[in-house]
N, C-alpha and C positions, 0 to 999 in steps of 0.2 A: 529356161526361164531366167529373166533378168533379176538378180538379187536386189532386195530393198536396201537402199543406202542411208535412209533417214534424212533429217533436215540438213545436217552438215554435208552429207553426200551431194545433195542437190545444190547447195551453196558453192561447193568446190567446182561444180561444172561451169559456174559463171567465169567469163574470161578474166576479170580482174582478180578473182580469188583462186583460179586454177594454178597460176604461176606464183610460186612462193615469194619471189622478189617483188612483184607488183603488189601482192597482198600485204606484205610487211611494210612496204613504202606507204601504201594507202592508210593502213592503221597508224603508222608512225606519224604521218602528216596530220591525220585527224587528231591524234593525241596531243601533238604540239600546239595546234590551233586551239583546242579546248583548254589546254593548260594555260595558255596566254589569256584566254577569255575568262578563266577562273579568277585571275588576279588583276586583270585590267579590262575596263576601267574599274578602279578600286571603289567598292561600296562603303558607305558610312552609315552608322546607326546613331541616331540621337534619341535621348530619353528625357522624360519629365514624369515625376511621380506626384500624385495628388492624394489627399485624404480628407474625409468630411471633417468640418470644424467641430469643436467641442459642442455637445448638445446643450450645455447650459448657456451658450451665447447665441442661440438661434440655430442656424445652419440646417442641414438636411435631417435633423433628427426629430424627436417626437413631440406631439402636442400635449403630452402629459405634463401637468404642473404649471407651465407657463404658456400653454397653447403654442408651444415652440415650433419653429419653422420646419426646416427640411425633414429632419427626422421626425416632424409632424406627420410625415408620411409613414414613419416606420422605425425600426431599430437599426443597429449598425450594419449588419450584413445585408439586409434589404436595401439600405441606402446605397451600398456599393452596386447591387444589382440594378437599381433604378438609375444610378449614375452611368453604368455601362450601357444600358438601354438608351439613355438620353444622348450619350456620346456617339452612338452609332446611328442616330436619327438623321433624317433628311435635312432638318433645319440646321443642325450643326455643320453638316458637310456643305450645304449651300452657303452658309456664312463664311466658312473657311475658304471656299472657292472664290467668294466675293472679295474677302480681305486680301488674299494673296494674288488676286487677279490671274488665276490659273488659265482663264480662257486665252489670254495673250501669251502666257508662258508655253502652253501646249498647243496654241494656234488652232483652237476649236471653240465652237459655241454649243456643242452637244453636252448638256449638263449630265445626262446619264453616263456618258463615256467618262467624263471627268470624275464623277462619283466612283465609278468602278475602278478607275486608275488610282484614285485616292485610297480606296479600300485595299488595293494591292500594296501600297506604299506604307500606310499607317496601320498599326496593330494596337489594339487596346486589350489589356488583360488585368484581371484582379489578382492582387497579391495578398499574402497573409497580413493580418493587422488592419483590415479594412482600408487597403490602399488600392489605387488604380494607377497603372503605369501606361504611358503613351509612348509608343516606339515608332520612329519613322526611319525607313531605310532607302537611301537614294545614293547616286554617285556624286551629288553636290553637297558638301558638308554644310554650307551656309543655308541651303534650302531645307535640309533636314532639320536644322535648328529652328528655322522659321516655322516649319510645319508644326513641330511639337509645341512651340511657344504660342502660336495662333490657336492651335487646337485647345490648349489648356485655358486660354483666355475666353474662347467662345464657349467652352463647356461651363466655365464658371459663370459667364453672363447668362447662359440659358438656364442654369440651375437657379440663379438669382431671380430670373423672370418667373420661373416655376413657383418659387417661394412667394414672390409678390402677388401672383395670381391667387394662390391659396390663401394668403393673408388677406387679400381684398374680399374673398368670399367669407372668411371668418369674421372680418370686420363688419360686413353687412349683417350677418346673423347676430353678432354681438350688439350692434347698434339697435336692431329691432328689440332685442331682449332688454337693452338699457332703457329704451323709451318706455317699455312696459313696466320695468322696475321703478322708473322715475314717477310714472303716473300712480303706481301703487303706493309709493312713499308719500307723495303729495296727499293722496286720499287718507292715508293713515294719520298724517299730521293734522289734516282738517277734522277728522273724526275725533281726535284727542282734544283739539281746541274746542270743538262743539260740546264735548262732554263737560269741560270746565265751565263753559258759559251756561249750560243747561242747569247745572247744580250749584253754580256760584262758587266754584272752587278754582281760584287762580293758580294754586299749586296743589293739584289733587293728591299727589303722592304723599306730601307731608301732612295735609289736612286729614286724609283718610287714615293714615297710620296713627296719628294722634287720637282720633276718635276710636279707633279699634283697640287702642291700648288703654283707654280710660277705665273701663269696667274691671279688667284684670288688676290694674294698679289699685283701684279703690278696694277691691276684695282683699288684696294683700295687706293694705293699710288697716282694713277692718280687723283682720286676724291679729295683727300686731297689737291693736288697741284692746282687743278682747283678752289677749294674754296678759297685757299690762294691768288690766282691771282685775283679773283673778289674783295676780300677785299682790296688788294693793289691798284687796279685801282681807287678806290674811293678817294685815297689820292695822287696818283702819276700818271704821264703820261706814255705812252707806251715807251717813250725813256729813262726812268729811268733805272739805272743799275739793281735794284732789280727785276723790272718787266721783263726785258729781260732775266735775269737769270732763273726765274721761267718758262718763256715761253720755254726756251731751255730744261729745265728738263721735261716739259710736252711733248715736241716733242720727246724726247728720250724714255719716257715711252710709248708713242703711237707706236713708231717704234718697241719696244721690244714686245709689246702685239700683234702687227700685225705679227711680225716674228714668235712668238710662236704658233699663231693660224692659220697661213697661211697653206694651203694644200701643198704648195711647200716647206715648211720648212723642215729642216733635221728631219728625222723620230725619232731620239733620243731626240729631243727637242719639237716635236709636241705634243700638248695636246691630240689630238685624238689617236695618237700612244701610249702615256703614259696611257690613260684610257684603251685601249685594252690590253696592256701588264699587267697593274695592275689587271684587271679581270682574265687574264690567271694565273697570279701569285697567286691570292687569291684562285682560284680553286685548284691549286697544293698544296698550304699551307693547305687548308681545308682537302684535302685527306690525307696529311701527319699527321695532328693532329688526325684525326679519326683513321687511322691505328695505330698510336702510342698509342691511348687510348685502342684500342682492344688488342694490344700487352701487355700493362701493366695489363689489366684486366685478361687476360688468364694466365699471369705469376703469378699474385696474387692468382688466383684460384688453380693453380697447387701447389703453396706453401701451400695453405690451405689443400689440400689433404694429404700432408706430415704430417701436424699437426694432421689431423684426424687419421692417422695411429698411431701416437704417443699416442693418448688418447683413442684408440679404446677399450682397456681393462678396461678403466674407465667409460664405458657407463652405468653401473649400480652401484648404491650406496646401501650399506647395512644399512638399517634403524635400525634393531635389529639383533645383532649377534646371532648365534645359542644358544638356551637356552631350558631348560626343563620346561614344565608347572608344577608349584608348586602344582596345584590341584590334588586330588586323582582321578585316572581314573578307570573306570570299564570296564570289558569285555562285550561288548554289546550283543553278540550272546547268551551266557549263561543267561544274564539278561533278554533277550527277552523270552527265553525258560522257565525261572523261572516264569515270569509273565503269560505266557500261561498255564503252569502247574497249578498254583494257580487258574487261571480262570476256567479251566476245573474241578478241584476239587470242587470249590465253586458251579459251575453249577450242578454237579452231586449230591452234598449234598442238594442243593435247590430242585431239582426235586424229591428227596425221600419224601419230605413233601408237595409236590404239588399234590392235589387230581385230578387235571385236566390233568395231564401229562399221564394218562393211565398206571401208573406203579404199580398199586395195585396188578395186577396179577403177575408182576415180583417180587414184595416184598413177595407175598404169595409163589411163586415158590422158592424164596431164603430161606424162613423160613422152608418150607417142605424139 
């Protein structure tokens, strides 16, 4: 029975591997070629780092407080996630291809191919601190710098357009609410003016307040006069001039109080009438103040959307401008193949001197 030699045993039966000199020459030549390809042509890495702008100035942050722009979509980490999704989108890649004229550079009109090739060259990653880094690795340093620069410009432009689209939607909603608030304010002003005309009160607030305060003031004055009369009677008779004068004043005050509180009194001087009209006036005034607050709020928010449009292109800040990595880069695919070639060569040489590998017959066959 022929013994089993394993994979290495079968490999050693091949003509180029059966003879040690040819085998070592083959592996040596392959290692030299792969070593050269690892360092030549030299690859270059270019980087640019972006971060969302301050939420208080608009940008990708939230609509809380000022109906604020980008982060109108969200909070800081979600902004980075949205930014990464936006950066990997088809529109961004199409715009990069258009601006760099990659169809001429790569001599093709196949957009799908150019996008796939772009994905192999450009890497986007999220960093700590809500930052996004764009990396481009090519053998042309100037092209690598152009790639990250154009990518950052296109991403900022696309983010700005996203903000403007969102702002336009908010502005439309706010405009409808503003029109409703304006109509409500006009109606409240008209109702308040009609109230003044109906009851002949050019300044209802002051007139009603004066009428409402008449009776309490007269009653306080009456109590003071009654106290004064009691004190004077301790020293003077009822026939004295001072006592009679105070008694006449008390009688007049009692008559006025009765007149103002009587149900038969003129409705414009009646306390009951005054209280009813004052309540009606306060309801109208409250409605006017509320509608005016709504009107001012929606107007301020609409003005805020105009500001958001102005700062939409400043939604992302560049932390690090495009630069080349000063470190020496290696071509990873040839480097990986070199490591694999050396590993295979070492394994084959090791098996030649391993008596348990069942290669003795193969060695004998190679010798014969």
